[in-house]
A tleap script that builds the chain and sets N, CA, C and O, in Angstrom:
source leaprc.protein.ff14SB
mol = sequence {
  NMET ASN ARG ALA LEU PRO LEU LEU GLY LEU
  LEU LEU PRO ALA LEU ALA GLN ALA ALA MET
  PRO ASN GLU ALA LEU LEU GLN GLN ALA VAL
  SER GLU GLY ARG ILE ARG PRO PHE HIE GLU
  LEU MET GLU VAL ALA SER GLN LEU PRO VAL
  ARG VAL LEU ARG VAL ASP LEU GLY GLU GLU
  ASP GLY VAL TRP LEU TYR GLU LEU LYS LEU
  ILE ASP ASP GLU ASN SER VAL ILE LYS VAL
  GLY TYR ARG ALA ASP ASN LEU GLU MET VAL
  TRP LEU LYS GLY HIE HIE LEU GLU ARG LEU
  PHE GLU PRO ARG SER PRO LEU GLU GLU CGLU
}
set mol.1.N position { 4.278 -9.788 -31.376 }
set mol.1.CA position { 3.402 -10.655 -31.494 }
set mol.1.C position { 2.791 -10.546 -29.805 }
set mol.1.O position { 3.463 -10.200 -28.833 }
set mol.2.N position { 1.508 -10.901 -29.804 }
set mol.2.CA position { 0.511 -11.086 -29.010 }
set mol.2.C position { 1.146 -12.408 -28.161 }
set mol.2.O position { 1.432 -13.341 -28.912 }
set mol.3.N position { 1.347 -12.588 -27.085 }
set mol.3.CA position { 1.690 -13.445 -26.128 }
set mol.3.C position { 0.262 -14.378 -25.535 }
set mol.3.O position { 0.338 -15.415 -24.875 }
set mol.4.N position { -0.821 -13.790 -25.910 }
set mol.4.CA position { -2.033 -14.321 -25.324 }
set mol.4.C position { -2.519 -15.393 -26.241 }
set mol.4.O position { -3.187 -16.348 -25.844 }
set mol.5.N position { -2.094 -15.168 -27.719 }
set mol.5.CA position { -2.532 -16.110 -28.627 }
set mol.5.C position { -2.114 -17.749 -28.360 }
set mol.5.O position { -2.937 -18.662 -28.431 }
set mol.6.N position { -1.022 -17.885 -28.117 }
set mol.6.CA position { -0.820 -19.316 -27.834 }
set mol.6.C position { -1.299 -19.851 -26.927 }
set mol.6.O position { -1.536 -21.053 -27.043 }
set mol.7.N position { -1.589 -19.233 -25.809 }
set mol.7.CA position { -2.189 -19.478 -24.458 }
set mol.7.C position { -3.952 -19.765 -25.021 }
set mol.7.O position { -4.540 -20.806 -24.728 }
set mol.8.N position { -4.462 -18.886 -25.674 }
set mol.8.CA position { -5.620 -18.838 -26.149 }
set mol.8.C position { -5.850 -20.209 -26.959 }
set mol.8.O position { -6.799 -20.944 -26.686 }
set mol.9.N position { -4.957 -20.495 -27.936 }
set mol.9.CA position { -4.880 -22.030 -28.420 }
set mol.9.C position { -5.057 -23.189 -27.687 }
set mol.9.O position { -5.822 -24.109 -27.976 }
set mol.10.N position { -4.194 -23.100 -26.556 }
set mol.10.CA position { -4.491 -24.164 -25.578 }
set mol.10.C position { -5.550 -24.239 -24.758 }
set mol.10.O position { -5.822 -25.302 -24.201 }
set mol.11.N position { -6.256 -23.163 -24.585 }
set mol.11.CA position { -7.493 -23.219 -23.750 }
set mol.11.C position { -8.784 -23.860 -24.345 }
set mol.11.O position { -9.533 -24.726 -23.895 }
set mol.12.N position { -8.796 -22.988 -25.769 }
set mol.12.CA position { -9.893 -23.307 -26.425 }
set mol.12.C position { -10.158 -24.527 -26.437 }
set mol.12.O position { -11.363 -24.659 -26.220 }
set mol.13.N position { -9.478 -25.839 -26.630 }
set mol.13.CA position { -9.999 -26.998 -26.737 }
set mol.13.C position { -10.504 -27.545 -25.231 }
set mol.13.O position { -11.446 -28.324 -25.087 }
set mol.14.N position { -9.804 -27.063 -24.281 }
set mol.14.CA position { -10.281 -27.545 -22.722 }
set mol.14.C position { -11.973 -26.810 -22.739 }
set mol.14.O position { -12.975 -27.407 -22.347 }
set mol.15.N position { -11.954 -25.631 -23.202 }
set mol.15.CA position { -13.070 -24.982 -22.791 }
set mol.15.C position { -14.161 -25.745 -23.712 }
set mol.15.O position { -15.255 -26.082 -23.259 }
set mol.16.N position { -13.774 -25.977 -25.005 }
set mol.16.CA position { -15.024 -26.620 -25.774 }
set mol.16.C position { -15.395 -28.017 -25.014 }
set mol.16.O position { -16.589 -28.225 -24.797 }
set mol.17.N position { -14.527 -28.890 -24.641 }
set mol.17.CA position { -14.621 -29.996 -24.164 }
set mol.17.C position { -15.439 -29.970 -22.599 }
set mol.17.O position { -16.079 -30.913 -22.133 }
set mol.18.N position { -15.215 -28.574 -21.926 }
set mol.18.CA position { -16.009 -28.494 -21.023 }
set mol.18.C position { -17.445 -27.942 -20.981 }
set mol.18.O position { -18.207 -27.881 -20.016 }
set mol.19.N position { -17.639 -27.542 -22.293 }
set mol.19.CA position { -18.934 -27.324 -22.820 }
set mol.19.C position { -19.746 -28.341 -23.056 }
set mol.19.O position { -20.931 -28.238 -22.739 }
set mol.20.N position { -19.292 -29.419 -23.612 }
set mol.20.CA position { -20.030 -30.484 -23.771 }
set mol.20.C position { -20.180 -31.607 -22.776 }
set mol.20.O position { -19.196 -32.154 -22.280 }
set mol.21.N position { -21.521 -31.974 -22.467 }
set mol.21.CA position { -21.963 -32.934 -21.802 }
set mol.21.C position { -21.212 -34.212 -21.579 }
set mol.21.O position { -20.999 -34.774 -22.654 }
set mol.22.N position { -20.745 -34.851 -20.555 }
set mol.22.CA position { -20.108 -35.795 -20.467 }
set mol.22.C position { -21.019 -37.165 -20.723 }
set mol.22.O position { -22.239 -37.059 -20.844 }
set mol.23.N position { -20.509 -38.158 -20.780 }
set mol.23.CA position { -21.342 -39.638 -21.198 }
set mol.23.C position { -22.155 -39.710 -19.950 }
set mol.23.O position { -23.383 -39.774 -19.987 }
set mol.24.N position { -21.464 -39.699 -18.845 }
set mol.24.CA position { -22.015 -40.237 -17.409 }
set mol.24.C position { -23.292 -39.270 -17.221 }
set mol.24.O position { -24.370 -39.776 -16.910 }
set mol.25.N position { -23.185 -38.038 -17.388 }
set mol.25.CA position { -24.290 -36.896 -17.272 }
set mol.25.C position { -25.473 -37.109 -18.222 }
set mol.25.O position { -26.625 -36.897 -17.844 }
set mol.26.N position { -25.198 -37.504 -19.376 }
set mol.26.CA position { -26.237 -37.832 -20.220 }
set mol.26.C position { -26.929 -39.020 -19.930 }
set mol.26.O position { -28.158 -39.006 -19.998 }
set mol.27.N position { -26.267 -40.156 -19.583 }
set mol.27.CA position { -26.865 -41.434 -19.163 }
set mol.27.C position { -27.955 -41.278 -17.877 }
set mol.27.O position { -29.021 -41.888 -17.795 }
set mol.28.N position { -27.410 -40.286 -16.871 }
set mol.28.CA position { -28.252 -40.159 -15.729 }
set mol.28.C position { -29.580 -39.191 -16.372 }
set mol.28.O position { -30.724 -39.373 -15.956 }
set mol.29.N position { -29.259 -38.132 -17.449 }
set mol.29.CA position { -30.617 -37.361 -17.531 }
set mol.29.C position { -31.470 -38.334 -18.327 }
set mol.29.O position { -32.683 -38.180 -18.180 }
set mol.30.N position { -31.057 -39.354 -19.182 }
set mol.30.CA position { -31.995 -40.320 -19.936 }
set mol.30.C position { -32.651 -41.135 -18.672 }
set mol.30.O position { -33.868 -41.294 -18.567 }
set mol.31.N position { -31.724 -41.615 -17.755 }
set mol.31.CA position { -32.532 -42.698 -16.775 }
set mol.31.C position { -33.553 -41.657 -15.962 }
set mol.31.O position { -34.645 -42.058 -15.560 }
set mol.32.N position { -33.243 -40.708 -15.819 }
set mol.32.CA position { -34.165 -39.685 -14.982 }
set mol.32.C position { -35.219 -39.257 -15.978 }
set mol.32.O position { -36.139 -38.581 -15.518 }
set mol.33.N position { -35.233 -39.505 -17.097 }
set mol.33.CA position { -36.385 -39.070 -17.944 }
set mol.33.C position { -36.532 -37.712 -18.416 }
set mol.33.O position { -37.583 -37.242 -18.851 }
set mol.34.N position { -35.074 -36.907 -18.279 }
set mol.34.CA position { -35.069 -35.533 -18.500 }
set mol.34.C position { -34.549 -35.495 -19.953 }
set mol.34.O position { -34.515 -34.385 -20.483 }
set mol.35.N position { -34.163 -36.504 -20.626 }
set mol.35.CA position { -33.821 -36.711 -21.902 }
set mol.35.C position { -34.483 -37.797 -22.450 }
set mol.35.O position { -34.469 -38.817 -21.762 }
set mol.36.N position { -35.253 -37.851 -23.870 }
set mol.36.CA position { -35.726 -39.250 -24.093 }
set mol.36.C position { -34.717 -39.760 -25.207 }
set mol.36.O position { -34.174 -39.096 -26.090 }
set mol.37.N position { -34.620 -40.982 -24.958 }
set mol.37.CA position { -33.366 -41.579 -26.057 }
set mol.37.C position { -33.623 -41.261 -27.527 }
set mol.37.O position { -34.696 -40.928 -28.029 }
set mol.38.N position { -32.373 -41.433 -28.158 }
set mol.38.CA position { -32.062 -40.999 -29.528 }
set mol.38.C position { -33.172 -41.843 -30.229 }
set mol.38.O position { -34.005 -41.120 -30.775 }
set mol.39.N position { -33.363 -42.937 -30.336 }
set mol.39.CA position { -34.010 -43.585 -31.155 }
set mol.39.C position { -35.729 -43.208 -31.289 }
set mol.39.O position { -36.485 -43.430 -32.235 }
set mol.40.N position { -35.995 -42.590 -30.028 }
set mol.40.CA position { -37.244 -41.979 -30.073 }
set mol.40.C position { -37.149 -40.641 -30.692 }
set mol.40.O position { -38.116 -40.411 -31.418 }
set mol.41.N position { -36.370 -39.787 -30.633 }
set mol.41.CA position { -36.071 -38.647 -31.319 }
set mol.41.C position { -36.139 -39.060 -32.979 }
set mol.41.O position { -36.845 -38.317 -33.661 }
set mol.42.N position { -35.654 -39.862 -33.475 }
set mol.42.CA position { -35.553 -40.176 -34.620 }
set mol.42.C position { -36.831 -40.657 -35.347 }
set mol.42.O position { -37.105 -40.351 -36.507 }
set mol.43.N position { -37.414 -41.266 -34.725 }
set mol.43.CA position { -38.952 -41.963 -34.911 }
set mol.43.C position { -39.895 -40.525 -35.071 }
set mol.43.O position { -40.691 -40.425 -36.005 }
set mol.44.N position { -39.758 -39.683 -34.293 }
set mol.44.CA position { -40.434 -38.247 -34.455 }
set mol.44.C position { -40.010 -37.568 -35.561 }
set mol.44.O position { -40.835 -37.029 -36.299 }
set mol.45.N position { -38.816 -37.518 -35.780 }
set mol.45.CA position { -38.197 -36.981 -36.971 }
set mol.45.C position { -38.563 -37.703 -38.203 }
set mol.45.O position { -38.795 -37.071 -39.234 }
set mol.46.N position { -38.627 -38.963 -38.159 }
set mol.46.CA position { -39.300 -39.583 -39.683 }
set mol.46.C position { -40.514 -39.140 -39.887 }
set mol.46.O position { -40.962 -39.351 -41.014 }
set mol.47.N position { -41.318 -38.476 -38.987 }
set mol.47.CA position { -42.507 -38.205 -39.535 }
set mol.47.C position { -42.390 -36.870 -40.607 }
set mol.47.O position { -43.371 -36.564 -41.285 }
set mol.48.N position { -41.573 -36.383 -40.667 }
set mol.48.CA position { -41.381 -35.069 -41.638 }
set mol.48.C position { -40.514 -35.484 -42.628 }
set mol.48.O position { -39.482 -36.137 -42.477 }
set mol.49.N position { -41.100 -34.975 -43.869 }
set mol.49.CA position { -40.354 -35.546 -45.266 }
set mol.49.C position { -39.015 -34.821 -45.728 }
set mol.49.O position { -38.842 -33.986 -46.616 }
set mol.50.N position { -38.069 -35.445 -44.785 }
set mol.50.CA position { -36.548 -34.838 -44.683 }
set mol.50.C position { -35.631 -35.898 -44.123 }
set mol.50.O position { -35.863 -36.805 -43.324 }
set mol.51.N position { -34.446 -35.517 -44.803 }
set mol.51.CA position { -33.336 -36.222 -44.441 }
set mol.51.C position { -32.706 -35.335 -43.163 }
set mol.51.O position { -32.671 -34.111 -43.040 }
set mol.52.N position { -32.214 -36.399 -42.241 }
set mol.52.CA position { -31.396 -35.737 -40.986 }
set mol.52.C position { -29.992 -35.416 -41.385 }
set mol.52.O position { -29.402 -36.368 -41.897 }
set mol.53.N position { -29.455 -34.533 -41.297 }
set mol.53.CA position { -28.057 -34.353 -41.650 }
set mol.53.C position { -27.253 -34.070 -40.284 }
set mol.53.O position { -26.068 -34.405 -40.307 }
set mol.54.N position { -27.686 -33.564 -39.238 }
set mol.54.CA position { -27.028 -33.754 -37.697 }
set mol.54.C position { -27.923 -33.471 -36.714 }
set mol.54.O position { -28.973 -32.851 -36.884 }
set mol.55.N position { -27.499 -33.941 -35.630 }
set mol.55.CA position { -28.360 -33.644 -34.286 }
set mol.55.C position { -27.385 -33.484 -33.372 }
set mol.55.O position { -26.435 -34.263 -33.302 }
set mol.56.N position { -27.539 -32.445 -32.583 }
set mol.56.CA position { -26.885 -31.904 -31.455 }
set mol.56.C position { -27.857 -32.036 -30.077 }
set mol.56.O position { -29.084 -31.956 -30.141 }
set mol.57.N position { -27.345 -32.184 -29.217 }
set mol.57.CA position { -28.134 -32.061 -27.572 }
set mol.57.C position { -27.351 -31.235 -26.876 }
set mol.57.O position { -26.144 -31.367 -26.672 }
set mol.58.N position { -28.198 -30.209 -26.442 }
set mol.58.CA position { -27.550 -29.410 -25.568 }
set mol.58.C position { -28.317 -28.594 -24.507 }
set mol.58.O position { -29.530 -28.605 -24.711 }
set mol.59.N position { -27.958 -27.948 -23.518 }
set mol.59.CA position { -28.686 -27.658 -22.443 }
set mol.59.C position { -28.747 -26.102 -22.201 }
set mol.59.O position { -27.710 -25.494 -21.934 }
set mol.60.N position { -29.995 -25.439 -22.298 }
set mol.60.CA position { -30.013 -24.102 -21.883 }
set mol.60.C position { -31.136 -23.847 -21.029 }
set mol.60.O position { -32.287 -24.254 -21.192 }
set mol.61.N position { -30.609 -23.006 -19.940 }
set mol.61.CA position { -31.451 -22.793 -18.791 }
set mol.61.C position { -32.222 -23.870 -18.201 }
set mol.61.O position { -33.446 -23.813 -18.079 }
set mol.62.N position { -31.424 -24.965 -17.792 }
set mol.62.CA position { -31.750 -26.199 -17.153 }
set mol.62.C position { -32.946 -26.981 -18.264 }
set mol.62.O position { -33.675 -27.874 -17.832 }
set mol.63.N position { -33.005 -26.613 -19.405 }
set mol.63.CA position { -33.954 -27.548 -20.261 }
set mol.63.C position { -33.107 -28.121 -21.563 }
set mol.63.O position { -32.527 -27.351 -22.328 }
set mol.64.N position { -33.101 -29.340 -21.704 }
set mol.64.CA position { -32.251 -30.023 -22.544 }
set mol.64.C position { -32.974 -29.977 -24.109 }
set mol.64.O position { -34.190 -30.165 -24.161 }
set mol.65.N position { -32.353 -29.770 -25.144 }
set mol.65.CA position { -32.678 -29.468 -26.346 }
set mol.65.C position { -32.002 -30.426 -27.433 }
set mol.65.O position { -30.791 -30.613 -27.551 }
set mol.66.N position { -32.789 -30.866 -28.030 }
set mol.66.CA position { -32.140 -31.631 -29.665 }
set mol.66.C position { -32.331 -30.526 -30.501 }
set mol.66.O position { -33.363 -29.854 -30.499 }
set mol.67.N position { -31.475 -30.346 -31.130 }
set mol.67.CA position { -31.267 -29.450 -32.287 }
set mol.67.C position { -31.109 -30.328 -33.717 }
set mol.67.O position { -30.250 -31.209 -33.708 }
set mol.68.N position { -31.663 -30.189 -34.580 }
set mol.68.CA position { -31.649 -30.904 -35.805 }
set mol.68.C position { -31.230 -30.041 -36.800 }
set mol.68.O position { -31.359 -28.818 -36.747 }
set mol.69.N position { -30.677 -30.729 -37.804 }
set mol.69.CA position { -30.328 -30.076 -39.006 }
set mol.69.C position { -30.630 -31.051 -40.259 }
set mol.69.O position { -30.114 -32.123 -40.574 }
set mol.70.N position { -31.899 -30.103 -40.997 }
set mol.70.CA position { -32.641 -31.582 -41.844 }
set mol.70.C position { -32.398 -31.049 -43.340 }
set mol.70.O position { -31.707 -30.031 -43.343 }
set mol.71.N position { -32.721 -31.404 -44.365 }
set mol.71.CA position { -32.750 -31.341 -45.545 }
set mol.71.C position { -33.921 -31.801 -46.388 }
set mol.71.O position { -34.141 -33.012 -46.416 }
set mol.72.N position { -34.777 -30.901 -47.146 }
set mol.72.CA position { -35.835 -31.542 -47.719 }
set mol.72.C position { -35.544 -32.144 -48.981 }
set mol.72.O position { -34.384 -32.375 -49.322 }
set mol.73.N position { -36.686 -32.450 -49.800 }
set mol.73.CA position { -36.293 -32.918 -51.268 }
set mol.73.C position { -36.020 -32.089 -52.048 }
set mol.73.O position { -35.526 -32.492 -53.101 }
set mol.74.N position { -36.218 -30.619 -51.873 }
set mol.74.CA position { -35.837 -29.682 -52.888 }
set mol.74.C position { -34.516 -29.007 -52.303 }
set mol.74.O position { -34.065 -27.955 -52.758 }
set mol.75.N position { -34.021 -29.615 -51.397 }
set mol.75.CA position { -32.570 -29.322 -51.047 }
set mol.75.C position { -32.859 -28.127 -49.931 }
set mol.75.O position { -31.806 -27.491 -49.885 }
set mol.76.N position { -33.400 -27.791 -49.408 }
set mol.76.CA position { -33.496 -26.481 -48.630 }
set mol.76.C position { -33.416 -27.335 -47.315 }
set mol.76.O position { -33.958 -28.401 -47.021 }
set mol.77.N position { -32.616 -26.569 -46.667 }
set mol.77.CA position { -32.039 -26.836 -45.104 }
set mol.77.C position { -32.868 -26.502 -43.944 }
set mol.77.O position { -33.220 -25.323 -43.888 }
set mol.78.N position { -33.199 -27.165 -43.147 }
set mol.78.CA position { -34.397 -26.864 -42.160 }
set mol.78.C position { -33.604 -27.029 -40.773 }
set mol.78.O position { -32.763 -27.921 -40.659 }
set mol.79.N position { -33.893 -26.147 -39.724 }
set mol.79.CA position { -33.573 -26.593 -38.607 }
set mol.79.C position { -34.741 -26.491 -37.600 }
set mol.79.O position { -35.608 -25.619 -37.655 }
set mol.80.N position { -34.664 -27.619 -36.533 }
set mol.80.CA position { -35.622 -27.727 -35.610 }
set mol.80.C position { -34.920 -28.067 -34.631 }
set mol.80.O position { -33.857 -28.686 -34.669 }
set mol.81.N position { -35.829 -27.439 -33.160 }
set mol.81.CA position { -35.365 -28.093 -32.049 }
set mol.81.C position { -36.608 -28.640 -31.370 }
set mol.81.O position { -37.743 -28.169 -31.433 }
set mol.82.N position { -36.147 -29.851 -30.626 }
set mol.82.CA position { -37.335 -30.512 -29.950 }
set mol.82.C position { -36.925 -30.434 -28.385 }
set mol.82.O position { -35.739 -30.370 -28.059 }
set mol.83.N position { -37.744 -30.442 -27.647 }
set mol.83.CA position { -37.622 -30.655 -26.130 }
set mol.83.C position { -36.882 -32.091 -25.957 }
set mol.83.O position { -37.309 -33.006 -26.661 }
set mol.84.N position { -35.954 -32.320 -25.195 }
set mol.84.CA position { -35.369 -33.543 -25.075 }
set mol.84.C position { -36.241 -34.555 -24.106 }
set mol.84.O position { -36.262 -35.783 -24.181 }
set mol.85.N position { -36.966 -33.704 -23.166 }
set mol.85.CA position { -37.883 -34.545 -22.175 }
set mol.85.C position { -39.121 -35.201 -22.821 }
set mol.85.O position { -39.497 -36.334 -22.520 }
set mol.86.N position { -39.791 -34.331 -23.825 }
set mol.86.CA position { -41.050 -34.837 -24.326 }
set mol.86.C position { -40.949 -34.678 -25.732 }
set mol.86.O position { -41.938 -35.045 -26.367 }
set mol.87.N position { -39.989 -34.220 -26.370 }
set mol.87.CA position { -39.842 -34.451 -27.824 }
set mol.87.C position { -40.875 -33.350 -28.522 }
set mol.87.O position { -41.212 -33.423 -29.704 }
set mol.88.N position { -41.207 -32.586 -27.839 }
set mol.88.CA position { -42.042 -31.498 -28.098 }
set mol.88.C position { -41.696 -30.347 -29.069 }
set mol.88.O position { -41.191 -29.369 -28.517 }
set mol.89.N position { -41.867 -30.270 -30.396 }
set mol.89.CA position { -41.207 -29.421 -31.164 }
set mol.89.C position { -41.185 -27.870 -30.674 }
set mol.89.O position { -42.271 -27.338 -30.445 }
set mol.90.N position { -39.978 -27.123 -30.504 }
set mol.90.CA position { -40.116 -25.748 -29.666 }
set mol.90.C position { -40.039 -24.345 -30.763 }
set mol.90.O position { -40.579 -23.242 -30.677 }
set mol.91.N position { -39.170 -24.901 -31.749 }
set mol.91.CA position { -38.769 -23.933 -32.855 }
set mol.91.C position { -38.254 -24.790 -34.278 }
set mol.91.O position { -37.605 -25.827 -34.411 }
set mol.92.N position { -38.813 -23.921 -35.176 }
set mol.92.CA position { -38.515 -24.555 -36.750 }
set mol.92.C position { -37.764 -23.178 -37.340 }
set mol.92.O position { -38.127 -22.052 -37.001 }
set mol.93.N position { -36.835 -23.393 -38.130 }
set mol.93.CA position { -36.278 -22.290 -39.106 }
set mol.93.C position { -35.842 -22.958 -40.310 }
set mol.93.O position { -35.318 -24.066 -40.422 }
set mol.94.N position { -36.179 -21.999 -41.305 }
set mol.94.CA position { -35.843 -22.399 -42.562 }
set mol.94.C position { -36.944 -21.787 -43.590 }
set mol.94.O position { -37.993 -21.196 -43.333 }
set mol.95.N position { -36.314 -22.151 -44.936 }
set mol.95.CA position { -37.187 -21.614 -45.846 }
set mol.95.C position { -38.129 -22.630 -46.618 }
set mol.95.O position { -37.681 -23.746 -46.880 }
set mol.96.N position { -39.496 -22.263 -47.013 }
set mol.96.CA position { -40.494 -22.947 -47.723 }
set mol.96.C position { -41.035 -24.113 -46.609 }
set mol.96.O position { -41.299 -25.245 -47.012 }
set mol.97.N position { -41.171 -23.764 -45.247 }
set mol.97.CA position { -41.425 -24.678 -44.159 }
set mol.97.C position { -42.897 -25.232 -44.650 }
set mol.97.O position { -43.301 -26.259 -44.105 }
set mol.98.N position { -43.699 -24.618 -45.628 }
set mol.98.CA position { -45.033 -25.322 -45.642 }
set mol.98.C position { -44.838 -26.563 -46.398 }
set mol.98.O position { -45.759 -27.378 -46.464 }
set mol.99.N position { -43.640 -26.784 -47.011 }
set mol.99.CA position { -43.598 -28.068 -47.813 }
set mol.99.C position { -43.390 -29.354 -46.636 }
set mol.99.O position { -43.343 -30.536 -46.977 }
set mol.100.N position { -43.296 -28.972 -45.460 }
set mol.100.CA position { -43.302 -30.051 -44.231 }
set mol.100.C position { -44.392 -30.309 -44.016 }
set mol.100.O position { -44.463 -31.384 -43.420 }
set mol.101.N position { -45.740 -29.666 -44.279 }
set mol.101.CA position { -46.849 -29.978 -43.745 }
set mol.101.C position { -47.754 -30.502 -44.855 }
set mol.101.O position { -48.833 -31.025 -44.577 }
set mol.102.N position { -47.347 -30.375 -46.051 }
set mol.102.CA position { -48.362 -30.740 -47.081 }
set mol.102.C position { -48.597 -32.319 -47.053 }
set mol.102.O position { -47.659 -33.097 -46.879 }
set mol.103.N position { -49.782 -32.697 -47.218 }
set mol.103.CA position { -50.023 -34.210 -47.447 }
set mol.103.C position { -48.917 -34.728 -48.310 }
set mol.103.O position { -48.455 -34.090 -49.256 }
set mol.104.N position { -48.530 -35.868 -47.955 }
set mol.104.CA position { -47.542 -36.880 -48.932 }
set mol.104.C position { -48.644 -37.952 -49.499 }
set mol.104.O position { -49.484 -38.546 -48.823 }
set mol.105.N position { -48.455 -38.037 -50.743 }
set mol.105.CA position { -49.065 -38.960 -51.797 }
set mol.105.C position { -48.791 -40.490 -50.894 }
set mol.105.O position { -47.902 -40.693 -50.067 }
set mol.106.N position { -49.772 -41.369 -51.319 }
set mol.106.CA position { -49.349 -42.720 -50.724 }
set mol.106.C position { -47.945 -43.105 -51.489 }
set mol.106.O position { -47.200 -43.730 -50.734 }
set mol.107.N position { -47.551 -42.947 -52.440 }
set mol.107.CA position { -46.303 -43.437 -52.944 }
set mol.107.C position { -45.233 -42.716 -52.422 }
set mol.107.O position { -44.170 -43.293 -52.652 }
set mol.108.N position { -45.128 -41.838 -51.904 }
set mol.108.CA position { -43.958 -40.929 -51.212 }
set mol.108.C position { -43.738 -41.586 -49.951 }
set mol.108.O position { -42.610 -41.711 -49.474 }
set mol.109.N position { -45.131 -42.150 -49.215 }
set mol.109.CA position { -44.862 -42.700 -47.972 }
set mol.109.C position { -44.130 -44.079 -47.817 }
set mol.109.O position { -43.685 -44.477 -46.741 }
set mol.110.N position { -44.053 -44.737 -48.947 }
set mol.110.CA position { -43.703 -46.244 -48.772 }
set mol.110.C position { -42.208 -46.149 -48.981 }
set mol.110.O position { -41.512 -47.162 -48.924 }
savepdb mol mol.pdb
quit
């Protein structure tokens, strides 16, 4: 039996914790304007005809990104990335993305 497996089992939770930004770091980034507050992100996301399933926040190459997992009315899963500093959409993945940009009828907007 490999002796490294138990050690790996002990290290994985610590590595996962180290990869997650801590609360103090996030609060500092928000106060410095490097991350827009969560409620502002949700206002932007509410402009799309979807439901939000999950939101992740991470840093890549010094740029903070919100990554959202969404579901539309046809149950298609969509993933979208927003820059956390200005909430600009930087990528969009999924099937039938054209449905996101079709004009909504007045009844659907209520």
